[in-house]
GUROLO-896178 format. One record per residue: residue in three letters; z, y negated, x negated of N, C-alpha, C in turn. Coordinates in steps of 0.1 Angstrom, whole numbers, plus 5000, padded with zeros to 4 digits. Layout:
<atoms>
alaZYXZYXZYX
...
</atoms>
This chain:
<atoms>
met474252294854474252154850475052134837
lys474552054828475252024816476451934818
arg477451954811478651874812478351744805
ile478751634813478451504808479551474797
arg479051424786479951394775480751264778
gly481851254771482751144773483451144786
leu484051024790484851024802483951014815
ser484451084825483651084838483850944845
leu483050924855483250794863484650794869
tyr485050904874486450914880487550874870
gln487350924857488350894847488350754843
lys487050694842486950554838487550464848
phe487250494861487750404872489250414872
ala489850524871491250544871491950474859
leu491350494847491850434835491750284836
val490650224840490550084841491550024851
phe491750094863492650044873494050044867
leu494450144860495750154854495950044843
cys494950034834495149934823495049794828
val494149764837493849624841494849584852
gly495149674861495949634872497449674871
ile497749804870499149854871499949814859
leu499449844847500249814835500549664833
pro499649574834500049434834501049394845
leu500849444857501749414867503149464864
gly503249584858504649634855505249554844
ile504449514834505049434822505449294827
leu504549234835504849104841506149104850
ser506149204858507349214867508649234859
thr508549314848509749344840510149214833
val509249144827509549014820510148914830
ile509548904842510048804852511448834856
met511648964859513049004864514048984853
asn513749024841514749004830514948854828
arg513948774829514048634827514948574838
met514748614851515548574862516948614860
leu517248734855518648774853519248694842
gly518548664831519048584821519348434826
glu518448384834518748254839519948254849
tyr520048364857521148374866522448384858
glu522448454847523648474839524048334833
lys523048254828523348124823523948034834
ser523348044845523847954856525247994860
leu525448124861526848184864527848134854
leu527548144841528548094831528747944832
ala527647874835527747724836528647694849
asn528447764859529347744871530847764869
tyr531047874862532447914858533047804848
glu532147764839532647664830533047534837
gln532147494847532447374855533647394863
gly533847524868535047554876536247534867
ala536247584855537447574846537747424844
val536747344842536947204840537547134852
tyr537047184864537647134876539047164878
val539447284875540847334875541747254865
asp541147234853541947164843542147014848
ser541146954854541346814859542246814870
gly542246914879543146914890544546934886
ile544847014875546147034870546646904864
asp545746834857546146704851546646604862
val545846594872546146504883547546544890
leu547646684891548846734897550046694889
leu549946714876551046694866551346544865
asp550346464866550546314866551446274878
ser551146334889552046304901553446354899
tyr553646464892554946514889555646424878
asn554746374869555346284859555946164866
asp555246114876555745994883557046024891
ile557046144896558246194903559446204894
ser559146254882560246264872560846134868
lys560146024870560645884866561545824877
met561745894888562445834899563845794896
pro564545864886565945824883565945674878
tyr564945614873564945484868564745374879
tyr564045414890563945314901564445364914
tyr565345454914565945504926566945404932
asn566845374945567745284952568145344965
gly569245424966569545484979570845444985
thr571145484997572345455004573145575007
asn574345555012575145675015574545755027
glu573745685035573245755047571945835043
gly571445815031570345895026569045815026
asp569145695031567845615030567445595016
phe566145575014565645565001564545465001
arg564545384991563445284989563245264974
tyr562045224970561845194956562345064953
asn562945054942563444924937563344924922
tyr562244854917561944864903562744764895
val563644684902564444584895565844644891
asn566344724901567644784899567444924894
tyr567144934881566945064874568145134870
asp569345084874570545134869571345204880
asn570845224892571545274903572045424901
leu571145504895571445644893572645654882
arg572545574872573645574862575045544868
arg575045444878576245404884576845524892
ile575845594899576345714907576945814898
leu576245844887576645954877578045914872
tyr578245794868579545754862580645714872
gly580245714885581245684895581645534895
ile580745444890581045304890581045254905
asp582045184909582145124922582545234932
tyr582845354928583245464937584745474938
gly585445424928586945434928587245584926
met588145624935588645764934587945864943
asp586845814950586145894959585045974952
asp585346084946584446164938583446234947
asn583946274959583046344968581846264973
leu582146134975581046044979580046034968
arg580546024956579546024944578746144944
lys579246264945578446384945577546394957
gln578046344968577146334980575946254978
asn576146134971575046044969574046114958
met574646184949573846254939572946364946
ser573546424956572746534963571646464971
ile572046344977570946274984569846234975
phe570146194963569146164953568246274950
leu568846394948568046514945567146554957
arg567746544969566946574981565746484982
asn565946354980564846254981563746284970
val564146334959563146364948562346484953
gln563046584958562346714963561446684975
ser561746584983561046564995559746494993
val559446454981558246374978557046474979
asp557246604976556046694975556546824981
ser555746894990556147014996556147134986
ala555447114974555447224964556647224956
leu557547124957558847114949559847204957
met560347304949561247394955562747354953
ala563047294942564447254939564447134929
cys565547064929565646954920567046964913
his567146944900568446964893568646844884
phe569846804882570146704872571346754864
val571246754851572246804842572646684833
ala573846634835574446524827575146594815
asp574846554803575346624792575446524780
asn576546454779576746364768578246364765
asp578646264757580046264752580946224764
val580446154774581246104785581246194797
leu580046254799579846324812579146454809
arg579746564814579146704813579246764827
glu578146754835578146794849576746824853
ser576646924863575346964868575346944883
phe574146894888573946884902572646954906
his572747024918571547104922571347084936
tyr570047084940569647084954568347154956
ser568347234968567147304972567147314987
ser565947284992565847285007565747435012
arg565547525003565347665006566647745005
tyr567447704996568647784992569947694993
thr571047754997572247675000572847624987
tyr573047714977573647674965573247754953
leu573447704941573047774929574047884926
gln573548004923574448114921574848144906
asp573948104897574148134883573848014875
glu574847934872574647814864574247844850
glu574847954844574447984830573048034829
gly572648114840571248164840570248044842
phe570747944849569847824850569647764837
arg570747744829570547674816569647754807
gln569847894808568947974799567447964803
arg567247954816565847944821565247814817
met566147704817565647574813565647554798
gln566147654791566247634776566947504772
ala568047484779568847364777569347344763
asp569647454756570147434743569047394733
gln567847414737566747384728566047254732
leu566647184742565947064747565946954737
asp564846884737564646774728565246654735
arg566446604732567046494740566546364736
asp565746354726565146224722563746204728
ser563246304735561946284741561946194753
arg561046104754560946014765559746044774
asn559146164772557946204779558346324789
met557546344798557746464807557546594799
met558446684801558446814794558146924805
leu557447024801557047134809557847254804
ile558547324813559147444811558347554817
pro557947654809556947764814557447834826
thr556547894833556747954845557848064844
his558748074853559848164852560348194866
pro561048304869561648334882562848244884
ala562948194896564148104900565248194904
asp565648294896566648384899568048334898
tyr568248204894569548144894569948114908
tyr568948124918569348114932569648254938
asn568548334937568748474940567548554935
ala567648684935566648774929565348754936
ala565348714949564148704957563348574955
ser563948484947563348354945561948364939
pro561048274942559648284937559548234923
leu558348254917558148204903557848054904
val558347984895558247834895558047794880
phe557447684878557547614865558247484867
thr558847434857559747324858559247204850
val559447084857559046954851560346894848
ala560546854835561846794830561546654824
arg562546564825562546434819563946394816
asn564046344804565346294799565646154806
tyr566946134809567346004815568245934806
phe567945804802568645724793569345604799
asp570345564793571045444798570345324792
leu569645244801568845134796569645004796
thr570945014798571744884798572144844785
gly572044934775572444904762571444824754
pro571644804741570744724733569344794733
val568344714731566944764731566844854719
gly566244974721566045064710567245154708
asp568345134715569545214713570045264726
ser569145344733569545384746570245514745
glu571345524752572145644752571645754761
tyr571545874757571045994765572146024775
ile571746034788572746064798572546204803
gly571346244806571146374811569646404813
thr569346514820567946554822567746594836
ile566646544842566346584856565346704855
tyr565546804863564646924863564146934877
val562846954878562146974892561447104891
asp561847204899561147334900559947314910
val558847354904557547344912556947484914
thr556647514927556047644930554647644925
leu554047764924552647774919551547764929
asp551947724941551047714952549747624949
arg550047504944548947414942548047464931
ile548647514920547847564909547047684913
glu547647764921546947884926545747844935
glu545947744943544747704951543647654942
leu543947584932542947534922542247654915
cys543047754911542447864903541647954912
arg542147974925541348064934539948014937
ser539747884935538447834938537347874929
ile537747934917536647984908536848124906
glu537648194913537648344912536548404921
ala535748484915534648544923534848694924
glu535348734935535448874938536148954927
gly537148894921537848974911537148984898
ser536048924896535248944884535648854873
ala536448744877536948644867538448634867
leu539048634855540548614854540748474849
val541648394855541948264851543348254846
tyr543448184834544748174828545048024826
val546247974829546647834825547847854815
thr547647814803548547834792548847704785
asp549947704777550347594769549947624754
arg550247544745549947564731550647684725
leu551747714731552547834725552147964732
gly551147964741550648084747551448124759
asn552348034764553048064776552148054788
cys552048154796551148164808551848094820
phe551347974824551947914835551447974848
phe550148014848549648084860548448164856
ser548248274863547048354861546748424874
thr545448454876545048534887545448674886
asp545748714873546448844871547948824872
ser548548854883549948824885550848884875
gln550448994869551349054859551448964846
met550548874844550548794832551348664833
ile551648624846552348504848553748504842
gly554048404834555348394828555448464815
gln554348534811554348604798553848514787
asn554148544775553648474764552448554758
leu551348494759550048564756549648544741
gly550448484733550148474719548848394717
asn548748284723547548204722546348274727
leu546548374736545448444742544748534732
asp545348554721544548634711544148774716
ser545048834724544848964729544048964742
val543948844747543248834760541848764759
ser541848654752540648574751539648614741
ala540048714732539148764723537948834730
glu536748774728535648814735535248964732
lys535149044742534849184740533449214746
pro532849324743531549364749531649364764
gly530749294771530749294785531649184791
gln532249094782533048984787532548854781
ala532848744789532548614784533848524786
val534248454776535448364776535148224776
leu535548154787535248004788536647934788
glu536747834779538047764778537847614778
thr538747544783538747394782539647354770
ala539547234766540447184756541847154762
tyr542847154753544247124758544246984763
gly544746964775544846834782545946754777
lys546146644782547246544778548646604781
asn548646704790549946764793550146894785
gly549246924776549447034767549047164773
leu548247164784547747284790546247304789
lys545847424789544447444790544147564800
val542847564804542447664814541447764807
ser541747884808540847984802540348084814
val539048104813538348194823537748314815
ile538248434818537648544812536848614823
leu535548624820534548674830534048804826
asp534248904835533649034833532149034837
thr531349014827529948994830529349114837
ala529749234833529249354840529549354855
asp530749304858531149294872530549174879
ala530549054872530048934878528548944880
leu527849014871526349024872526049154878
gly527049234883526749364889525749354901
thr525949254909525049234921523649204916
ala523549114907522249074902521549194895
arg522349274887521749384880521449494890
gln522249514900521949604910520649564918
met520549434920519349394926518149414917
arg518349394904517249414894516849564894
ser517949654895517649794895516849834908
ser517249764919516549794932515049744930
leu514949624925513549574923512749664914
phe513449714903512649804894512349934902
phe513249984910512950104918511750074927
ile511749964934510649924943509349914935
leu509449844923508349824915507749964911
phe508650054907508250184903507550254914
cys508150244926507450304938506050244941
met506050114939504750044941503750084931
leu504150094918503250134908502850284910
ala503750364914503450504917502450514928
ala502650434939501750434950500350384946
leu500350274938499050224933498350324924
ser499150394915498550494907497950604915
phe498750654925498250754934496950704941
gly497050584946495850524953494650524944
ala494850474931493750474922493150604919
val494050704917493550844915492850894928
phe493450874939492950924952491550864955
phe491450724954490250664958489150684948
ser489550694935488450724925487950864927
arg488850954930488451094932487651094945
arg488051024955487351024968485950964966
met485850864957484550794955483650884946
thr484150954936483351034927483051174932
arg483851224941483651364945482351374953
pro481951284962480651294968479551284958
ile479751204948478651194938478451324930
arg479651384927479551514920478851624930
asn479251614942478651704952477151674953
met476751554953475351514953474551564941
met475151564929474551614917474351764919
glu475351834924475151974926474052014936
gln474051934947472951954957471651924951
met471551824943470251784936469751904928
ala470651974922470252094914469652204923
gln470252214935469752304945468352264950
ile468152134952466752094955465752114944
glu466252104932465352134920464952274921
asn465752364926465452504926464652544939
gly464352444948463552464959464252484972
asn465552464972466352484984466552344991
phe465752325001465752195008466652195020
lys467452295022468252305034469652245031
val469952205019471252155015471552025023
gln472852015027473251895034474651855029
leu474851725026476151675022476951645034
pro478251675034479151635045479351485045
val479251425057479451275058480851255064
glu481751215055483151205058483651065061
ser482750965059483250825061482050745065
ser482350625069481250525073481050425063
asp481650435051481450335041480250365033
glu480150295021478850305013478650455009
ile479750525006479550665002479050755014
gly479550725026478950785038477550755040
val477150625038475750585040474850655029
leu475350665017474650735006474450885009
ser475450945015475351085019474351105030
arg474451015040473451025051471951005046
arg471850915036470450885031470051005022
phe470951065015470551185008470151295017
asn470851325028470451425037469151395043
gln468951265047467651225052466451245042
met466851215030465751235019465451385018
ser466451465018466251615017465351665029
gln465651615041464851655053463451605052
glu463251475048461951425047461151495035
leu461851525025461151605014460751735018
glu461551805026461251935032460051925041
thr460051815049458951795059457651775051
tyr457751685041456551655033456051785026
ile456951865021456451985014455752075024
lys456352085036455752165047454352115051
lys454251985052453051925056451951945046
ser452251925033451251935023451052075018
tyr452052155019451852295013451852405024
val452952405032453052505042451952495052
ala451552375056450452355066449152415060
gln448952395047447752455041447852615041
leu449052665039449252805040448952865054
lys449452785064449152825078447652825081
gln446952725075445552715077444852835071
asn445252865059444652985052444953115060
glu446253115065446653235073445753245086
ala445453135092444553135104443153185101
glu442653135090441253175086441253325083
leu442353375075442353515071442553605084
thr443353555093443553635105442353645113
ala441553545114440253545121439253645115
leu439253645102438253735095438753875094
arg440153885092440854025090440554085077
ser439554035070439254095056438453995048
gln438454015035437753925026436253985026
ile435353885028433853925028433153825019
tyr432053855015431153765008430253685017
pro430553555019429753475030428253475028
his427853455015426453455013425753585017
phe426253695013425653825016425653845031
leu426853805038426953825052425953735060
tyr425753615055424853525062423353585061
asn423053625049421653675047421453805055
thr422453885056422254015063422153985078
leu423053895084422953865097421553795101
glu421053715091419753645094418653755094
val418653855085417653965086417754035099
ile418954065104419054135116418554055128
arg418853915127418353835138416853815138
met416253815126414753805125414153935130
thr414754045127414254175132414254175148
ala415354125153415554125168414454035174
leu414053925167413053835173411653895172
glu411453975161410154045160410054145171
asn411154205175411154305186411254235200
asn411254095200411354025212412654045220
asp413754065212415054085218415853955216
asp415653865225416353735224417853745225
arg418353825233419853835235420553875222
val419953975215420654015203420553905193
ser419353835193419253725183420253615186
lys420453575198421453475201422853525198
met423153645200424553695197424753695182
ile423753725174423853725160424053575155
glu423253495161423353345157424753295160
ala425253325172426553275176427653335166
leu427553455163428553515154428453455140
ala427253425135427053365122427653225122
gln427453155133427953015133429553015133
gln430053115140431553125140432053165126
ile431453255120431953295106431753175097
arg430653105098430452995089431452885092
tyr431852865104432852765108434252805102
val434552935102435852975097435952965082
ile434953025075435053035060434052945053
gly433252875060432152805053432552655051
thr433652605055433952465054435352455047
val435552345040436752315033437552205041
arg437052165052437752065060438852115069
asp439952055069441152085077440952025091
phe440351915093440151845105438651835108
val438351855121436951855125436851775138
pro435651725142435551655155435851755167
leu436451705177436751785189435551855194
glu434451785193433151845199432751975191
met432951975178432652085170433652205173
glu434852175175435852275178435552335192
ala435052245202434652295215433452375214
asp432452345206431252425204431552565200
ile432452575190432852705185433552785196
ala434352725204434952785215433952845225
lys432852765228431752805237431152935231
lys430852935218430153055212431053175212
tyr432453155211433353265212433353325226
ile433353245236433253295250431853355252
tyr430753295246429453365248429453505242
leu430053525230430053655224430953745233
leu432053685238432953765246432253815259
asn431453725265430753755277429653865274
cys429053855262428053955259428754095258
arg429954095254430654225253431054275266
ile431454185276431954225289431054185300
asn429754165297428754135307428954005315
gly429453905308429453765313430353745325
arg431653795324432553775335433553665333
ile433453585322434353475320433553345321
gln434153255329433453125331434253015324
leu433652945314434252845306433752705310
thr434652615314434352475317435152385308
met434452265304435152175295434952035300
asp435951945298435851805301436551735289
leu435651685280436251615268436651475270
asp436251415281436651285286436451175275
gly435251185268434951075259435651095245
cys436251205243437051225230436251325221
ser434951325222434251425214434351405199
glu434451285195434451255181435851245175
arg436851265183438251265178438451385168
gln439151355157439451455147440651535152
val440451665151441551755155441651865144
pro442851935143442952045133441952155137
lys441352225127440352325129441052455134
leu440352525143440752655148442052645156
ile442052555166443252545175442852595188
leu441552605192441152645206440852795206
gln440252845196439852995196441053085198
pro442153065191443353155193443853145207
ile443853025213444353015227443453085236
leu442053065234441053135243441253285242
glu441353335230441553475228442753525235
asn443953455234445153495241445053485256
ala444253385261444053375275443253495281
tyr442253545273441453655277442353785276
val442953805265443653935262444753955272
his445653845273446853865281446753815295
gly445753745298445653685312444453745320
ile443253725315442053765323441753915322
lys441853975310441554115308442354205317
pro443754185319444554265328444054245342
lys443254135345442854115359441354145360
asn441054275357439654335358438654265349
gly439154185339438254125329437454005334
ser437653965345436853845350437753735354
gly437353605351438153495355437453365349
ser438253255349437753125345438753065336
ile438152985326439052905317438552765317
met439452675318439052535318439752455307
ile438952375299439552295289439452145293
asp440652085293440651945298441351855287
val440951735286441551645276442151525283
glu443351485278444051365284444551275272
leu444251145272444651055261445450945268
thr446750935264447650825269448050735257
asp448950635260449350545249450250625239
glu450750735243451750805233451150935228
arg450451005237450051145232448551175236
phe448051265228446651325231446851465234
val446451505246446751645251445451715254
ile445351845249444251935252444852045260
ser444452065273445052165282443952275283
val444452405281443652525282444252605294
met443552605305444052665318443252795321
asp443952905324443253025329443853065342
asn443053145349443553195362443753345362
gly444353385350444753525348445953565355
val446553675350447753735357448953655356
gly449053555346450253475344451353555339
met452553495338453753555333454953525341
asp455853625341457153595348458053515339
glu459253475344460053385337460653445324
ala460853585324461353645312460353645301
asp459053685304457953685294457753545289
leu457753445298457553305294458653255285
gln459853295288460953255279460953315265
arg460453445265460353515253459253445244
leu458153405250457053345243457453205238
arg458253135246458753005241459753025229
ser460553125230461453155219460653185206
leu459553255208458653285196458253155190
leu457753065198457252935192458352855185
asp459552865189460652795183461352875171
gly461052995170461653085160460853095147
glu461253195139460753205126459753325125
glu459753415135458853525135457353485136
ile456453565131455053535131454453575144
gly455053655153454553695165455553785173
ile455053845184455853935192455454075188
lys456354155183456154295178456254385190
asn455154465192455254575202455154705194
glu455054815201455054945194453754975186
his452754895188451454925181451154815171
thr451354685175450954575166451754455170
trp451354345163451854215166451054145177
gln451754065186451053985196451353835194
ser450453755199450653605199450753545186
ile450153615176450153555162449453425162
gly448253425169447453305168448153185175
leu448853205186449553095192450653035183
lys451353125177452453085168451853005156
asn450753045151450052975140449652835144
val449052825156448552695160449752605162
his450852655169452052575171452652525158
asp452852615148453452575136452652475128
arg451252495128450452395121450552255127
ile450552245140450552115146451952045144
arg453052125144454352065142454452025127
tyr453952095118454052055104453151935101
leu452051925108451251805106451751675113
tyr452251695125452651575133454151555135
gly454851655134456351645137456851745147
glu458151755148458751855157458551825172
gln458251705176458051675190456651715195
tyr455751765186454451805190454351955189
gly453152015193452952155193452352205206
leu452752335209452252395221453252385232
glu452852365244453752365255453052455266
ile453852565270453252665278453952675292
thr453152675302453652695316452852805322
ser453452885331452752995337453453035350
ile452653085359453053135372452553275374
ser453353365376452953505377451953515389
gly450753585386449753605396448853485398
val449153365392448353245394447553215381
gly448253215370447653175358448553105348
thr447953065336448753015325448052885320
thr448852795316448352665311449052645297
val448152625287448652595273448252455270
arg449252365267448952235264449152205249
ile448152155243448252125228448651975228
leu449851945223450351805222450151755208
met449451635207449251565195449551415197
pro449751345186450051195188448751125192
ala448951015200447850935204447050875193
asn447750835182447050795170446350905164
glu445050885161444250995156444751055143
asn445350965134445851015121447251075123
gly447951025133449351075136450251055124
asn450951165120451951155109451351225096
arg450051245097449351315085449351225073
asp449651295062449651225049448751305040
gly447851245033447051305023446051405029
asp445551385042444551475048443251465041
lys442551575041441251575035440251505045
ser439451415040438451355049437351445052
pro436751435063435751525068434551515058
asp433851625057432651635049431551555056
</atoms>
C-alpha cells in the first residue's frame, strides 16, 4: 500500500480535538481563574479597608466617651459618703476640695473626698485602670492617685516621667493623649495602658483669665481597642497599627510594636513586594489606623485553591487528550485494518476477516466488511468455481479429450454396419453410448430439464445392463417435475456409485429407484438402491468427504466417490451451504442419496445460462 500523503485521519481528528476543544478550554479556564483571583484580591482589600475605617470610627467613639469623662472635674458634685451626681451648675466643687475650702483643719477628709472623686471617675468605665490628679501651680503642688486594682502608687517620679508632666501644655483646654506605656509606677506586672489627660482650670476668675490648677490623668487599658482591631485580623495575615502623628504606636496586633515610636510608620508602612498598606486619615483625636496586609498570606488560600484548580484542569486536559488520542486511534485502527484486508482481497484472498470488537458504527462496518468478503467469495465460487466443477465433471466422465465430430461419425458407421448385419442390440448400444457422449460434451448448457437428465440415466443403466446381462432394474417417478431445470450430470455419478459400491458387491444384481419430492421449501431427488449398504464408520467417512476439501476417498489403487463429491460441491456452490447431497445407509439393506435443492427453480443462482 502506498503511504497516504499529509496527515492521517487519526492525526486530523486528534489535532482538531486538541485545537478546538482542549486548548480553548485551558485558555478560558486560566483567564477565568486569574480573573476570579483578581476580583477576590480587590474584594479582600476593600474589606480590610472598610475594617480599618470601622476601627477608626470605633476609636473616635471610644475617645469621645473618654473626653466626656475627662470633663468630670467641672461638674463633679460628691459627698463624704461617696455619693455622686451630676451638677452642671456647681462647677467649682472639685476646686474647693483641692484648696480645702470649708474643710478647716481636716486635711484627711479633703484627701478622702479627693480619693472618692477619683474612684467615681474610674467607675464610669470598666476599661479605666486608674485615675490621677496632679495639682501643680503656685498655690498647690500635690498628687492624688486611685486604682481599683492596686493599693497605692509606688513610684511618683516614674509616674511623672510616663505622663511627660514636664512637657505638658498647661494652656491646652482639649483632651490630651499620652501614648501607650507600661503602668510600672504601680508595679512591674502592671499592664500596658494609654492615658487620657485634661487640664483643670479655675473658672471662678475673670472670663479669659482662668488659672491653671492641675491635670487629671485617666489610665485606659487596651482591651477596647484590641477588640476593635481583632475584628479585622484574618489569621495573622494582617497587622493593625493605631498611631498618632508622631508615630507613637498606641496599639498593634504585633504586641512587640505597642508603645514604640514607629517614625510615622516609614519602616513599617512602606509598601513592599507581597504587601498592601491600607490607612485611614488622622481623626479628630489625632490617631489613624493602618492595616498592613501580607497578600501572599491573605491570598494563600485563594492561590492554593487556584493551584488546585489548575492541577484538576491539567488532569482533565490530560484525560481529555488521552481520550482524544485513544478514541481517534480506536476509530482509525479498524479503518487501517480494513484497508490492509482490502489489499488481501485484491490479491484473491477472500478468507480475511476483521475482528468485531464493539457494537458501535465501527463494529457494524467491520461486520458488513466480513459479510461482503463472504458474499464476494460465494459469488466467485458460484460464477467461477461452479463452472470449474462442471468442467471437471465432464472431463471425469470422458477421461480423455476426444474429437466429438469424428467420434459421432465413427459410432454412426459402426451402428449402420450392425443394422446391415441385423444386429439390433449392438445398434442400440452404440446409439445409447453416442447419446451419452453427446449429452456430456455436445451441449453448452449448465441446466437441463429433469426429463433429459433422467433419460441419460436410463441410457447409462441400459449400457450397464448390456455389459452385465440386464441385472439392474431402474424405476423412476418424476411426479410431474419433468420440465424442471436441474444441473446437468447429477444423476449419472450417483447411479454409477450405487452400482459400483452397492449392487456390484451383491452379485451385480439389484434395483435402483429415482423419486422426486417438491415441498414449499425444497426440491428433493432421491436415488435409492438395495445394495450392500454401509456401516456407520464408512457412512461417517463419506459424509466427512462431502464436507471436506478432498476430491474423493483415496485407496491403494485409485480415488473413490469423486463423482459424489463433485455433485455435492456444485449444488452447494449454486444454491448455498444448506443444500447438496444427504446420504443415509443401512448395512445389508441399501443406500439412499438425496439431492437437496431449493423449491424455487432458480434458487440462488445468478447469471445462469439459459437453456438452448
